Each structure stands twice: as C-alpha cells, then as structure tokens.
ZAMARGU-4260 file (C-alpha; in steps of 0.2 Angstrom, whole numbers, plus 5000, padded with zeros to 4 digits):
<rodrens>
0) 5845/5452/5870 | 5849/5465/5882 | 5862/5470/5873 | 5851/5470/5857 | 5836/5479/5866
5) 5848/5492/5870 | 5856/5495/5854 | 5838/5496/5847 | 5833/5509/5859 | 5847/5519/5855
10) 5844/5518/5838 | 5826/5523/5839 | 5831/5540/5850 | 5845/5545/5838 | 5841/5564/5830
15) 5833/5565/5812 | 5847/5574/5808 | 5860/5564/5814 | 5875/5562/5800 | 5875/5546/5792
20) 5895/5544/5792 | 5902/5534/5805 | 5916/5543/5817 | 5931/5532/5814 | 5928/5524/5831
25) 5910/5521/5828 | 5914/5513/5813 | 5924/5499/5821 | 5908/5490/5823 | 5904/5488/5805
30) 5910/5476/5793 | 5917/5481/5774 | 5908/5475/5761 | 5919/5480/5750 | 5941/5479/5748
35) 5942/5493/5735 | 5949/5480/5725 | 5939/5467/5717 | 5924/5458/5720 | 5926/5447/5732
40) 5913/5447/5745 | 5900/5451/5730 | 5891/5438/5715 | 5885/5447/5699 | 5868/5444/5694
45) 5864/5448/5675 | 5879/5456/5664 | 5896/5453/5674 | 5904/5463/5662 | 5895/5479/5666
50) 5903/5480/5683 | 5924/5486/5687 | 5932/5491/5702 | 5941/5508/5696 | 5949/5520/5708
55) 5944/5511/5723 | 5926/5514/5717 | 5913/5500/5712 | 5905/5506/5694 | 5892/5499/5685
60) 5896/5504/5666 | 5878/5503/5662 | 5879/5488/5651 | 5864/5477/5650 | 5855/5475/5668
65) 5856/5463/5683 | 5863/5469/5700 | 5879/5466/5712 | 5874/5456/5727 | 5881/5453/5744
70) 5888/5433/5749 | 5880/5433/5766 | 5861/5438/5768 | 5857/5448/5781 | 5841/5448/5793
75) 5841/5465/5807 | 5858/5477/5802 | 5863/5497/5798 | 5871/5497/5782 | 5877/5514/5775
80) 5882/5517/5759 | 5887/5532/5747 | 5885/5533/5729 | 5884/5544/5712 | 5874/5543/5697
85) 5876/5554/5680 | 5863/5565/5674 | 5847/5556/5672 | 5853/5540/5679 | 5841/5527/5688
90) 5850/5513/5700 | 5847/5508/5717 | 5851/5498/5732 | 5843/5480/5739 | 5840/5472/5754
95) 5832/5458/5762 | 5831/5452/5744 | 5831/5434/5737 | 5845/5429/5726 | 5833/5431/5707
100) 5833/5441/5693 | 5820/5454/5701 | 5825/5457/5717 | 5814/5473/5720 | 5798/5461/5719
105) 5806/5451/5729 | 5815/5460/5742 | 5816/5479/5746 | 5823/5492/5734 | 5829/5512/5738
110) 5827/5521/5723 | 5842/5531/5716 | 5835/5544/5703 | 5843/5559/5697 | 5826/5567/5698
115) 5828/5583/5704 | 5821/5582/5721 | 5803/5573/5716 | 5793/5565/5729 | 5785/5549/5723
120) 5784/5530/5725 | 5798/5531/5712 | 5808/5542/5715 | 5823/5543/5723 | 5823/5539/5739
125) 5806/5528/5739 | 5807/5510/5745 | 5803/5508/5726 | 5784/5506/5722 | 5780/5504/5740
130) 5781/5520/5750 | 5787/5539/5745 | 5803/5545/5755 | 5796/5561/5765 | 5807/5573/5756
135) 5819/5570/5743 | 5836/5579/5745 | 5844/5571/5730 | 5862/5580/5723 | 5863/5579/5706
140) 5883/5575/5699 | 5887/5573/5719 | 5890/5559/5730 | 5874/5555/5743 | 5872/5542/5756
145) 5862/5530/5762 | 5858/5522/5777 | 5845/5509/5779 | 5840/5501/5797 | 5832/5485/5795
150) 5826/5480/5813 | 5810/5467/5814 | 5795/5474/5805 | 5802/5493/5806 | 5812/5499/5790
155) 5823/5517/5794 | 5831/5525/5780 | 5843/5541/5782 | 5845/5551/5764 | 5858/5564/5767
160) 5857/5563/5783 | 5837/5566/5784 | 5825/5552/5789 | 5815/5549/5774 | 5806/5534/5780
165) 5800/5526/5796 | 5790/5511/5790 | 5780/5499/5801 | 5779/5483/5788 | 5767/5476/5799
170) 5755/5489/5794 | 5758/5486/5775 | 5749/5470/5770 | 5763/5471/5752 | 5779/5475/5763
175) 5772/5463/5778 | 5773/5449/5764 | 5792/5455/5758 | 5806/5442/5765 | 5812/5447/5783
180) 5830/5440/5779 | 5841/5441/5761 | 5854/5449/5753 | 5858/5466/5749 | 5863/5473/5733
185) 5866/5486/5720 | 5857/5488/5704 | 5862/5490/5686 | 5847/5499/5677 | 5856/5501/5662
190) 5864/5518/5669 | 5881/5524/5673 | 5883/5523/5694 | 5899/5523/5706 | 5896/5516/5723
195) 5910/5519/5739 | 5911/5513/5755 | 5897/5499/5759 | 5898/5496/5778 | 5888/5483/5789
200) 5884/5480/5808 | 5873/5465/5808 | 5863/5468/5825 | 5864/5455/5840 | 5881/5448/5833
205) 5897/5454/5843 | 5916/5452/5834 | 5927/5438/5839 | 5940/5441/5826 | 5938/5459/5818
210) 5956/5458/5810 | 5963/5469/5825 | 5966/5456/5841 | 5965/5439/5848 | 5957/5449/5864
215) 5943/5436/5862 | 5952/5419/5861 | 5966/5410/5873 | 5983/5409/5864 | 5993/5402/5878
220) 6002/5386/5868 | 5991/5390/5854 | 6007/5392/5840 | 6008/5403/5826 | 5992/5412/5824
225) 5994/5429/5816 | 5985/5444/5813 | 5990/5452/5794 | 5991/5468/5788 | 5975/5467/5780
230) 5966/5460/5794 | 5968/5441/5792 | 5969/5429/5804 | 5982/5416/5796 | 5988/5399/5806
235) 6003/5395/5797 | 6002/5376/5802 | 6012/5376/5818 | 6003/5375/5834 | 5988/5369/5843
240) 5968/5373/5841 | 5964/5391/5844 | 5947/5392/5857 | 5936/5405/5862 | 5938/5410/5880
245) 5919/5410/5882 | 5908/5399/5881 | 5893/5397/5872 | 5876/5387/5871 | 5866/5392/5857
250) 5872/5402/5844 | 5874/5407/5826 | 5892/5409/5821 | 5898/5417/5805 | 5915/5417/5798
255) 5925/5417/5780 | 5939/5404/5778 | 5952/5400/5766 | 5962/5384/5762 | 5976/5380/5751
260) 5979/5364/5740 | 5978/5349/5754 | 5973/5361/5767 | 5961/5354/5782 | 5954/5361/5797
265) 5937/5364/5806 | 5928/5372/5818 | 5925/5362/5834 | 5910/5364/5843 | 5902/5364/5861
270) 5922/5362/5868 | 5923/5343/5862 | 5939/5343/5862 | 5940/5328/5854 | 5932/5333/5840
275) 5917/5323/5836 | 5906/5340/5835 | 5918/5347/5820 | 5911/5355/5807 | 5925/5350/5793
280) 5934/5364/5783 | 5944/5353/5769 | 5947/5348/5751 | 5937/5332/5751 | 5926/5327/5737
285) 5909/5326/5749 | 5914/5344/5754 | 5915/5356/5769 | 5902/5357/5781 | 5904/5336/5786
290) 5900/5333/5805 | 5916/5323/5807 | 5914/5313/5823 | 5893/5310/5820 | 5896/5304/5800
295) 5884/5317/5793 | 5889/5323/5777 | 5885/5338/5768 | 5870/5336/5754 | 5880/5342/5742
300) 5896/5350/5741 | 5896/5370/5739 | 5915/5373/5742 | 5921/5388/5733 | 5939/5384/5722
305) 5954/5381/5732 | 5961/5398/5736 | 5945/5409/5737 | 5936/5413/5750 | 5921/5401/5758
310) 5906/5410/5768 | 5899/5399/5779 | 5887/5400/5793 | 5883/5387/5811 | 5867/5386/5819
315) 5866/5377/5834 | 5850/5376/5847 | 5850/5361/5857 | 5859/5345/5853 | 5855/5349/5832
320) 5866/5360/5820 | 5864/5367/5804 | 5877/5373/5793 | 5876/5385/5777 | 5889/5385/5765
325) 5892/5399/5750 | 5872/5404/5748 | 5866/5384/5754 | 5862/5374/5770 | 5871/5360/5765
330) 5868/5352/5784 | 5850/5355/5793 | 5845/5350/5810 | 5856/5335/5812 | 5856/5329/5830
335) 5871/5328/5839 | 5868/5315/5854 | 5877/5316/5869 | 5884/5334/5863 | 5889/5346/5878
340) 5875/5357/5882 | 5890/5373/5881 | 5907/5375/5878 | 5920/5387/5868 | 5923/5386/5849
345) 5938/5383/5842 | 5947/5384/5826 | 5956/5369/5822 | 5974/5365/5814 | 5977/5352/5806
350) 5995/5355/5801 | 5991/5365/5785 | 5991/5383/5784 | 5973/5392/5786 | 5964/5407/5784
355) 5951/5416/5792 | 5940/5433/5794 | 5926/5441/5799 | 5922/5430/5814 | 5906/5434/5824
360) 5893/5426/5835 | 5877/5430/5841 | 5869/5420/5856 | 5852/5413/5854 | 5838/5410/5869
</rodrens>
C-alpha cells in the first residue's frame, strides 16, 4: 500500500505541462495494448469490418458504428494513446466502460473531434457530456496525444501535454454513479480515424514477468522455460514447475496464457506443492478455472479457441478464491479449507508446451 500511495503522490506533483510520451525507461513499466499486427487483446463491438490494422496503426474506416474494447478491465491506471482524425471527424476514447453498445453512458468518454479548438461539453478533450476541457489544443490533421489517469475518484486528462481535466468524481452526482472499473475502448463514430501506441500502467500491480527476464522466479531445476523474442514465456514441456521467489497472502494475479491441442497446466496458489489449491488450465469440456484439489468446477466454459490467448485473473483473500476468465467470473468466493495462509505462486508443468505473457500481481490487505 505504501508503494501505491507513493505512486499517487508522484502523479499529483507532476507539472501541468509534462510530456505525455514516456521515456524509454519509463515506458518499461507500461503494458502495450496493441502489437501492431492484429487485434489480439481486443474485442470489436458493432461493425467488425470497420476496424483494420494498417502500417502498424489501428484504423477505423468509418463504416457503421461501435467500438474496439480491451480484453482486460481496469480500475486505477495511466493510459496513453495517440490519435489522428480526418477533417471534421468524430471519435472518442472510452474508459471504465461496460461492454455495451453505449459505453459513453455506461462509463466515460474523452471526446475526439476536429472542431478547431472550441471548448464545450461535447468538444474535443471533453469528458463527453459531463465536463468541458480547460482548453482545447487539438491539432487538425496531425497526431494528437491523450493521457488519462484514473485514480479512485480522481480523473486527470492530459491533451497534447496540457492538463485539461482534474476532476473529483465524487463531487459530481452524475460522474459519481458511473463505474469505477471497466474496459478501455476506441470509438467508431462513422468517421475515419487512426490510433497508435496505446499503452497502460495498472496502478498497484507489479510485474512477475514483463517479457524481459525471470528475475521474480526460481529457475534452478525448473527446466526449459524460455523467453521468446516477442516477450512471451514459453515452456517446452521439459522440466518442472516455475515458482515465484516471493510469497503471497492476499492478492490479485493477472496473466495471459495459451495452450495447444491436448495442453494442460495450472496455477498453484499459496505454495501448495501437492496441487490441491490449483486453478486448472486445460482443454477439458468443463473449461479452465477448476480448483483441482477441491473439485470446484467453473460455472461455465469461457476458454478461447485452442491456440488463442486467454485472459485470466485470480483473486485470493483469506481462504477464498475467485477466477475471472475472458470476461466472466467462472469461480466466485470458493472456500479452500486448509489452504496455507501464505506462499509462492507457480506456473504448473504437465508435460505439454505452454505460453504465458503479461504476468503481474497486486497485493491486497
């Protein structure tokens, strides 16, 4: 908690005209949300044909309507994105939004509009319909940058390096009732718009594996756990489990995983070497998320097609565990009687190749 408080203090004391684009070292703390090749990590709501990847950019051609939403939900974060829109065009960036057709109502939208710099509730840089920006430094036909910092009830928005919003949500009845947790998205408003370099830092989380090294893990005797050039952790099927060096009591674990046909793995919790407190990852018809040693089955199968990436969150408080998989809670507050009060986390080997990425953890009280 002291780490989070210190991070918030630093954010609050950044100068108004600070640069939005991070330095190379600062950007190491962020997670890229776009690989420059395809929409891995995103879902399309609405007209799917409207969205393309072209020359490393996210492109909305302007066909129909809808939005492009992240696979992950976020609460407290720093989000950065660059955008460019054609003359007279309209779009937006959503955050803390529900997966519905009208995310600007069930969440928040920062308006994108080629409007010549006007200032109002629906002009460029506005929290759409809720708060006008302090100024509107839009650059017509050029690349613009947004940085959104959502920290509890506080929202900060930097537009081309200028602080245009510093909002206390609790002071506004309409804002106060909006979600505090949800998806980030890019809007299709029927106009041509381009986006690049969307990155995010989830406040309160720390990396267990960010694609660079295994410094947070006990690798001796673990076998062939290899870091691939694209920042993916690959287990060849030879060796044993990979355990964290640190032990955890109450936590939120987020990770992305992929298996091939016949693949089998799991996440061991609280140092349970016997694997009773294990969240299953496999091809079984019941779906992944089963708590193996307690025979607790997921409510429904939410696995992505074999070979695709899956997005999993494991939340453990006391002796209760919940599992979120690809947008739904498949296990909720399952009680694990006799589970250890604290222990390391492991990626299980089961003799089949595995792929993991973006493994991060947030400790809870």
